[in-house]
MDAnalysis code that builds the backbone (N, CA, C; Angstrom):
import MDAnalysis as mda
import numpy as np

u = mda.Universe.empty(333, n_residues=111, atom_resindex=np.repeat(np.arange(111), 3), trajectory=True)
u.add_TopologyAttr("name", ["N", "CA", "C"] * 111)
u.add_TopologyAttr("resid", np.arange(1, 112))
u.add_TopologyAttr("resname", ["MET", "GLU", "ALA", "THR", "ALA", "LYS", "VAL", "THR", "TYR", "VAL", "ARG", "ILE", "ALA", "PRO", "ARG", "LYS", "VAL", "LYS", "ILE", "VAL", "LEU", "ASP", "LEU", "ILE", "ARG", "ASN", "LYS", "PRO", "CYS", "ASP", "GLU", "ALA", "MET", "ALA", "ILE", "LEU", "LYS", "HIS", "THR", "PRO", "LYS", "ALA", "ALA", "CYS", "GLU", "PRO", "LEU", "GLU", "LYS", "LEU", "LEU", "LYS", "SER", "ALA", "MET", "ALA", "ASN", "ALA", "GLU", "ASN", "ASN", "LYS", "ASP", "MET", "ASP", "VAL", "THR", "ARG", "LEU", "TYR", "VAL", "ALA", "GLU", "CYS", "SER", "VAL", "GLY", "PRO", "GLY", "PRO", "ILE", "LEU", "LYS", "ARG", "ILE", "ARG", "PRO", "ARG", "ALA", "GLN", "GLY", "ARG", "ALA", "TYR", "ARG", "ILE", "ASN", "LYS", "ARG", "THR", "SER", "HIS", "ILE", "SER", "ILE", "VAL", "LEU", "ARG", "GLU", "ALA", "GLU"])
u.atoms.positions = np.array([
    [96.201, 135.737, 96.967],
    [96.730, 135.114, 95.509],
    [96.397, 133.812, 95.792],
    [96.409, 133.282, 94.658],
    [95.797, 132.037, 94.597],
    [96.020, 132.108, 92.901],
    [96.867, 130.459, 92.458],
    [96.924, 130.310, 91.256],
    [95.549, 128.765, 90.889],
    [95.166, 129.177, 89.993],
    [94.455, 127.963, 89.387],
    [95.037, 127.191, 88.139],
    [94.398, 125.795, 87.801],
    [94.564, 124.782, 87.037],
    [93.539, 124.077, 86.712],
    [92.843, 124.061, 85.436],
    [91.936, 122.930, 85.791],
    [92.379, 121.842, 83.987],
    [91.855, 120.672, 84.174],
    [91.640, 120.023, 83.273],
    [90.431, 119.176, 82.835],
    [89.947, 119.064, 81.843],
    [88.936, 118.781, 81.418],
    [89.017, 117.410, 80.781],
    [87.948, 116.904, 80.704],
    [87.543, 115.375, 80.052],
    [88.718, 114.212, 80.457],
    [89.173, 114.146, 81.586],
    [90.123, 113.190, 81.504],
    [89.229, 111.806, 81.735],
    [90.038, 110.828, 80.583],
    [89.047, 109.455, 80.707],
    [89.785, 108.740, 81.829],
    [88.970, 109.112, 83.046],
    [89.039, 108.189, 84.687],
    [88.201, 108.464, 85.158],
    [87.718, 107.432, 85.961],
    [86.407, 107.982, 86.829],
    [86.769, 108.859, 87.679],
    [85.898, 109.986, 88.077],
    [85.922, 110.454, 88.642],
    [86.270, 109.860, 90.502],
    [85.322, 108.957, 91.023],
    [85.985, 108.198, 92.322],
    [87.780, 107.908, 92.152],
    [88.126, 106.955, 91.410],
    [89.261, 106.992, 91.396],
    [90.415, 108.062, 91.202],
    [89.786, 109.692, 91.169],
    [90.900, 110.681, 90.731],
    [90.712, 110.793, 92.773],
    [89.478, 110.603, 93.217],
    [88.924, 111.424, 94.038],
    [90.224, 111.201, 95.282],
    [90.322, 109.017, 94.815],
    [91.419, 108.757, 96.265],
    [92.517, 109.474, 96.238],
    [93.401, 110.264, 94.938],
    [94.613, 110.110, 95.349],
    [94.591, 112.029, 95.474],
    [93.468, 112.592, 95.055],
    [93.564, 114.078, 95.554],
    [93.032, 114.095, 97.067],
    [92.709, 113.207, 97.956],
    [92.833, 113.004, 99.211],
    [94.241, 113.490, 99.982],
    [95.259, 112.434, 99.109],
    [96.744, 112.235, 99.299],
    [97.345, 114.108, 99.375],
    [96.878, 114.385, 98.081],
    [98.001, 115.744, 98.224],
    [96.953, 116.875, 98.757],
    [95.393, 116.957, 99.312],
    [95.188, 118.206, 99.239],
    [95.677, 119.029, 100.867],
    [95.816, 119.590, 101.053],
    [96.359, 120.514, 102.356],
    [98.209, 120.408, 102.084],
    [98.988, 119.826, 101.117],
    [100.289, 119.631, 101.073],
    [101.202, 120.561, 100.393],
    [102.215, 120.488, 100.889],
    [102.941, 121.676, 99.914],
    [103.717, 121.400, 98.668],
    [103.604, 122.174, 97.725],
    [103.632, 121.685, 96.460],
    [105.327, 120.666, 95.657],
    [106.396, 120.970, 96.279],
    [107.098, 119.941, 96.484],
    [107.003, 118.513, 97.062],
    [106.695, 118.446, 97.955],
    [105.558, 117.223, 98.682],
    [104.579, 116.429, 97.942],
    [104.093, 116.914, 97.547],
    [102.636, 116.109, 96.747],
    [102.938, 115.896, 95.349],
    [104.372, 116.462, 94.673],
    [104.979, 116.327, 93.734],
    [105.489, 114.693, 93.907],
    [106.037, 114.280, 95.372],
    [106.655, 113.527, 95.597],
    [105.696, 112.535, 95.591],
    [104.633, 112.770, 96.393],
    [103.486, 112.011, 96.432],
    [102.979, 111.154, 95.391],
    [102.416, 111.860, 94.256],
    [102.345, 111.732, 93.083],
    [103.174, 111.098, 91.941],
    [104.699, 111.326, 92.017],
    [105.561, 110.489, 91.614],
    [105.529, 108.878, 91.894],
    [105.446, 108.863, 93.423],
    [105.259, 107.220, 93.796],
    [104.012, 106.836, 94.359],
    [103.552, 107.198, 93.710],
    [101.488, 106.876, 93.944],
    [101.381, 105.450, 93.024],
    [101.381, 104.818, 92.910],
    [101.133, 103.952, 91.973],
    [99.634, 103.733, 91.478],
    [98.686, 104.637, 91.212],
    [97.813, 104.887, 90.586],
    [97.520, 105.330, 89.428],
    [96.672, 105.123, 88.245],
    [96.254, 105.833, 87.245],
    [95.804, 106.905, 87.145],
    [95.381, 107.427, 88.136],
    [95.354, 109.485, 88.188],
    [96.341, 110.264, 88.523],
    [97.444, 109.491, 89.021],
    [98.666, 109.948, 89.355],
    [99.879, 110.655, 88.229],
    [99.514, 110.425, 86.671],
    [99.557, 111.164, 85.872],
    [99.357, 112.181, 85.151],
    [97.902, 112.129, 84.752],
    [97.011, 113.405, 84.154],
    [97.263, 114.625, 85.715],
    [97.181, 114.190, 87.070],
    [97.227, 115.029, 88.093],
    [98.548, 115.521, 88.431],
    [99.471, 115.123, 88.300],
    [101.102, 115.341, 87.882],
    [101.228, 116.687, 87.362],
    [100.998, 116.228, 85.825],
    [100.850, 117.308, 84.525],
    [100.182, 118.931, 85.110],
    [98.901, 118.514, 85.866],
    [98.052, 119.806, 86.656],
    [98.622, 120.415, 87.682],
    [99.409, 119.719, 87.933],
    [99.959, 120.266, 89.645],
    [101.303, 121.223, 88.996],
    [101.990, 120.590, 87.779],
    [103.109, 121.510, 87.230],
    [102.663, 122.569, 86.283],
    [101.130, 121.882, 85.641],
    [101.101, 123.272, 84.963],
    [100.333, 124.806, 86.171],
    [99.575, 124.172, 87.377],
    [99.248, 125.192, 88.194],
    [100.336, 125.848, 88.657],
    [101.536, 125.353, 89.426],
    [103.305, 126.360, 89.801],
    [103.311, 127.150, 88.603],
    [103.403, 126.409, 87.410],
    [103.192, 127.640, 86.136],
    [103.043, 128.612, 86.479],
    [101.881, 128.679, 86.334],
    [100.794, 129.554, 86.531],
    [101.647, 131.074, 87.459],
    [101.171, 129.820, 88.507],
    [101.781, 130.556, 90.048],
    [102.982, 131.609, 89.789],
    [103.648, 130.981, 89.082],
    [105.296, 131.507, 88.541],
    [105.320, 132.715, 87.825],
    [104.421, 132.530, 86.932],
    [104.670, 133.556, 85.373],
    [103.714, 134.506, 85.377],
    [102.084, 133.862, 86.140],
    [101.442, 134.532, 85.506],
    [100.922, 135.966, 86.892],
    [100.768, 135.096, 87.967],
    [101.212, 135.618, 89.869],
    [102.347, 136.127, 90.438],
    [103.175, 135.819, 89.502],
    [104.432, 135.962, 90.491],
    [104.511, 135.891, 92.046],
    [104.112, 134.551, 92.510],
    [103.840, 133.792, 93.386],
    [105.440, 133.316, 93.438],
    [105.704, 132.715, 94.763],
    [106.941, 132.409, 95.405],
    [107.061, 130.759, 95.221],
    [107.105, 130.071, 94.320],
    [107.399, 128.091, 94.071],
    [107.522, 127.483, 95.730],
    [108.406, 128.432, 96.180],
    [109.035, 127.405, 97.768],
    [107.993, 127.588, 98.534],
    [106.937, 128.438, 98.209],
    [105.862, 128.087, 99.849],
    [104.921, 127.968, 98.689],
    [104.284, 127.732, 97.601],
    [102.901, 127.221, 97.210],
    [103.032, 125.495, 98.547],
    [101.383, 126.121, 98.285],
    [100.316, 124.495, 98.660],
    [99.280, 124.246, 97.890],
    [99.042, 123.127, 97.662],
    [97.925, 122.525, 97.376],
    [96.921, 123.185, 98.330],
    [95.411, 124.273, 97.931],
    [95.115, 124.994, 99.361],
    [93.753, 124.353, 98.418],
    [93.602, 123.932, 97.907],
    [91.845, 123.408, 97.163],
    [91.976, 122.160, 95.973],
    [91.724, 121.051, 95.891],
    [91.557, 119.893, 95.016],
    [90.189, 119.513, 94.379],
    [89.633, 119.668, 93.674],
    [88.542, 119.050, 93.263],
    [88.491, 117.910, 92.340],
    [87.391, 117.275, 91.934],
    [87.008, 116.452, 91.080],
    [84.979, 116.650, 90.582],
    [84.925, 116.511, 89.139],
    [83.371, 116.889, 89.187],
    [83.266, 115.421, 87.878],
    [81.818, 115.005, 88.026],
    [82.163, 113.939, 86.729],
    [82.130, 114.679, 85.561],
    [82.332, 114.368, 84.210],
    [82.426, 114.977, 83.383],
    [81.092, 114.249, 82.604],
    [81.149, 114.377, 81.066],
    [80.116, 113.078, 80.150],
    [80.785, 111.591, 80.505],
    [79.850, 110.599, 80.334],
    [79.588, 109.121, 79.921],
    [79.863, 108.403, 78.584],
    [80.516, 108.108, 78.413],
    [80.896, 107.177, 77.168],
    [80.470, 106.368, 77.066],
    [78.829, 106.434, 76.711],
    [78.330, 104.512, 76.896],
    [78.679, 103.769, 75.819],
    [78.892, 102.515, 76.419],
    [79.938, 101.298, 75.508],
    [78.636, 100.194, 75.707],
    [78.743, 99.250, 74.527],
    [78.152, 98.144, 74.611],
    [78.889, 96.517, 74.805],
    [78.437, 95.864, 75.260],
    [79.280, 94.334, 75.702],
    [78.115, 93.430, 75.333],
    [78.891, 92.790, 74.082],
    [78.155, 91.730, 74.242],
    [77.585, 90.433, 74.576],
    [76.720, 90.303, 74.750],
    [76.604, 88.897, 76.393],
    [75.934, 87.197, 75.859],
    [75.681, 86.418, 76.498],
    [75.435, 85.267, 75.849],
    [74.028, 85.558, 75.517],
    [72.983, 84.952, 74.514],
    [71.866, 85.025, 74.101],
    [71.620, 86.351, 73.503],
    [72.264, 87.291, 72.796],
    [71.615, 87.802, 71.919],
    [71.984, 89.401, 73.194],
    [72.308, 89.334, 74.313],
    [71.846, 90.208, 75.174],
    [73.186, 91.166, 75.379],
    [73.037, 92.613, 75.221],
    [74.193, 92.996, 75.707],
    [74.137, 93.982, 76.989],
    [75.432, 94.169, 77.429],
    [75.051, 94.580, 78.717],
    [75.773, 96.166, 78.446],
    [75.643, 97.141, 79.292],
    [75.863, 99.086, 78.958],
    [77.282, 99.277, 80.307],
    [78.107, 99.216, 79.276],
    [79.622, 99.748, 80.005],
    [79.418, 101.424, 79.873],
    [79.698, 101.779, 81.071],
    [79.874, 103.527, 81.269],
    [81.225, 103.809, 81.504],
    [81.817, 104.583, 80.440],
    [83.049, 104.755, 80.591],
    [82.775, 106.298, 81.254],
    [83.992, 106.440, 82.017],
    [83.511, 107.779, 82.877],
    [84.148, 108.861, 82.665],
    [84.798, 109.965, 82.525],
    [85.510, 110.832, 82.319],
    [85.290, 112.286, 83.438],
    [86.595, 112.821, 84.045],
    [86.376, 113.437, 84.992],
    [86.984, 114.930, 84.747],
    [86.605, 116.597, 85.018],
    [86.715, 117.436, 85.518],
    [87.180, 117.766, 86.602],
    [88.706, 117.872, 86.755],
    [89.796, 117.997, 87.751],
    [90.215, 119.429, 87.950],
    [90.268, 120.239, 88.767],
    [90.235, 121.874, 89.144],
    [91.410, 121.882, 90.516],
    [92.833, 122.110, 90.345],
    [93.682, 122.415, 91.380],
    [93.510, 124.122, 91.648],
    [93.921, 124.684, 92.815],
    [94.384, 125.880, 93.679],
    [95.353, 126.028, 94.318],
    [96.238, 126.855, 94.048],
    [98.146, 126.909, 94.903],
    [97.300, 128.348, 95.603],
    [98.004, 128.143, 96.682],
    [98.445, 129.387, 97.502],
    [99.436, 129.771, 98.178],
    [100.054, 130.942, 97.942],
    [101.117, 130.826, 99.282],
    [101.270, 130.636, 100.564],
    [102.045, 129.984, 101.101],
    [101.646, 129.421, 102.609],
    [102.249, 130.618, 103.584],
    [101.424, 131.381, 104.591],
    [102.182, 132.848, 105.002],
    [103.202, 132.368, 105.883],
])
């Protein structure tokens, strides 16, 4: 039994999200939630919402015991890139890539 949750088009670069995902992988859900609450990274806010959503999915849709859940898999992939232009000296323009992420979390019950 496993419960999943996905969030797409999050306006944060995947490499920044990956750092935080490595902190919570294979941790119990309550410990992962505590880590997300006390880590000063921008990626923690959407990840906390996503973890709450996955826990709610497990409880309501799959009838799993919330106290025994752990983060079995979590991954992030790149979404579309918003391309912006920054004016520079002498009429030049620099490209700014505003990256987006698709994040997914899979929860399982510990035996």
